[in-house]
C-alpha positions as CSV (number, residue, x, y, z in Angstrom):
1,M,36.2,10.8,29.8
2,Q,34.3,11.0,26.5
3,V,30.7,12.1,26.6
4,K,29.4,8.8,25.1
5,E,31.2,6.8,27.9
6,F,29.8,9.2,30.5
7,I,26.2,8.8,29.2
8,K,26.6,5.0,29.1
9,R,27.7,5.0,32.7
10,I,24.8,7.1,33.9
11,F,22.2,5.4,31.7
12,R,23.4,1.8,32.0
13,K,21.6,-1.0,30.1
14,L,19.3,-2.7,32.6
15,T,18.9,-6.4,33.2
16,L,15.3,-6.7,32.0
17,G,14.5,-9.8,34.2
18,E,14.1,-7.7,37.3
19,F,11.6,-5.3,35.7
20,V,9.4,-7.5,33.6
21,N,6.5,-7.3,36.1
22,V,5.9,-3.6,36.3
23,E,2.3,-3.8,37.4
24,I,0.3,-0.5,37.4
25,E,-3.3,-0.9,38.5
26,L,-6.0,-0.7,35.8
27,T,-8.3,2.2,36.8
28,E,-11.7,3.1,35.5
29,N,-11.8,3.1,31.7
30,W,-8.3,1.6,31.4
31,T,-7.6,-1.9,30.2
32,K,-4.6,-4.0,29.1
33,Y,-3.7,-3.1,25.5
34,N,-4.5,-5.9,23.1
35,N,-5.3,-8.1,26.2
36,G,-1.7,-7.8,27.4
37,K,-0.2,-9.4,24.3
38,S,2.1,-6.5,23.8
39,I,3.9,-7.1,27.1
40,G,7.5,-8.3,26.3
41,K,7.4,-7.1,22.7
42,K,9.4,-4.3,21.2
43,G,7.8,-0.9,21.8
44,S,7.9,2.3,19.7
45,E,11.1,3.4,21.3
46,G,12.9,0.1,20.7
47,G,12.7,-1.1,24.2
48,K,10.8,-4.1,25.8
49,I,7.2,-3.3,26.8
50,L,6.7,-3.7,30.5
51,N,3.2,-2.3,30.8
52,D,0.8,-1.1,28.1
53,Q,-2.7,0.3,28.9
54,E,-5.5,1.7,26.7
55,N,-8.3,3.9,27.7
56,I,-11.6,2.8,26.3
57,N,-12.3,6.5,25.3
58,G,-9.3,6.7,23.0
59,A,-5.9,6.8,24.6
60,R,-2.8,4.7,25.2
61,I,0.2,4.7,27.5
62,T,3.2,2.4,27.2
63,F,6.1,1.7,29.6
64,E,9.3,0.3,28.0
65,A,12.7,-0.7,29.4
66,N,16.0,-0.4,27.6
67,A,15.0,2.1,24.9
68,G,18.3,2.5,23.2
69,N,20.7,3.7,26.0
70,I,17.9,5.0,28.1
71,P,16.6,2.7,30.9
72,F,12.9,3.6,30.6
73,A,10.6,5.3,28.2
74,I,6.9,6.1,28.5
75,T,4.9,7.0,25.4
76,L,1.4,8.4,25.9
77,G,-1.1,9.3,23.2
78,I,-4.7,10.5,22.7
79,Y,-5.8,9.0,19.5
80,G,-6.1,11.5,16.7
81,L,-4.8,14.3,18.9
82,M,-1.3,13.9,20.2
83,V,1.6,11.5,21.1
84,H,4.5,12.2,23.5
85,T,7.4,10.3,24.9
86,E,9.4,10.9,28.1
87,F,12.6,9.1,29.1
88,F,13.7,8.1,32.7
89,S,16.8,6.7,34.4
90,E,14.8,5.4,37.5
91,I,11.9,3.0,37.6
92,E,10.2,4.7,40.6
93,I,10.1,8.1,38.8
94,A,8.8,6.4,35.6
95,T,6.1,4.6,37.5
96,K,4.9,7.7,39.2
97,Y,4.8,9.6,35.9
98,F,2.8,6.7,34.3
99,K,0.2,6.9,37.0
100,R,0.0,10.7,37.0
101,K,-0.3,10.9,33.2
102,K,-3.1,8.4,33.2
103,N,-5.1,10.8,35.4
104,E,-4.3,13.8,33.2
105,I,-5.4,11.8,30.1
106,D,-8.7,11.0,31.9
107,T,-9.3,14.7,32.6
108,I,-8.7,15.6,28.9
109,L,-10.9,12.8,27.7
110,K,-13.7,13.9,30.0
111,M,-13.6,17.4,28.3
112,F,-14.5,15.7,25.0
113,E,-17.8,14.4,26.5
114,I,-19.1,18.0,26.4
115,P,-21.3,18.4,23.3
116,E,-19.7,20.5,20.5
117,N,-22.2,23.2,20.7
118,N,-21.2,23.8,24.3
119,Q,-17.5,24.0,23.4
120,D,-16.6,27.7,23.6
121,T,-13.3,29.7,23.7
122,E,-12.9,29.0,27.3
123,W,-13.3,25.2,26.6
124,E,-10.6,25.4,23.9
125,N,-8.2,27.4,26.1
126,K,-8.7,24.8,28.9
127,K,-8.1,21.9,26.5
128,D,-4.9,23.5,25.2
129,E,-3.7,24.1,28.9
130,Y,-4.4,20.5,29.8
131,L,-2.5,19.2,26.7
132,D,0.5,21.5,27.5
133,K,0.5,20.1,31.0
134,L,0.3,16.6,29.7
135,M,3.3,17.0,27.5
136,S,5.4,18.5,30.2
137,E,6.9,16.5,33.1
């Protein structure tokens, strides 16, 4: 069997109808991006957006289905700092990842509430550690 056929078999194209309502609770500081108008539109990975949330302190996380040959993609970003995308074959794992990464983003954004004159080398190292963790699964 060719590799391309094998990948297609593993990462089958999903029927979007069954996943359109991927509801993930809005938590403190999180709102629907663009008042929910992005839901159903094409996302940055070429899939259909199922859930799209923005943190009022400067971050966004987007959940897409059918991103190319991959069933699910989650793109997260902290404005002016980083953007990262992960791909998933199972909706349950993707949903857990989405929720976990929202919490990690909250932790990083809280660090930026510390006044600049109090940001020392330890603060910088901790920020880098949190960012590394955020960009790993």
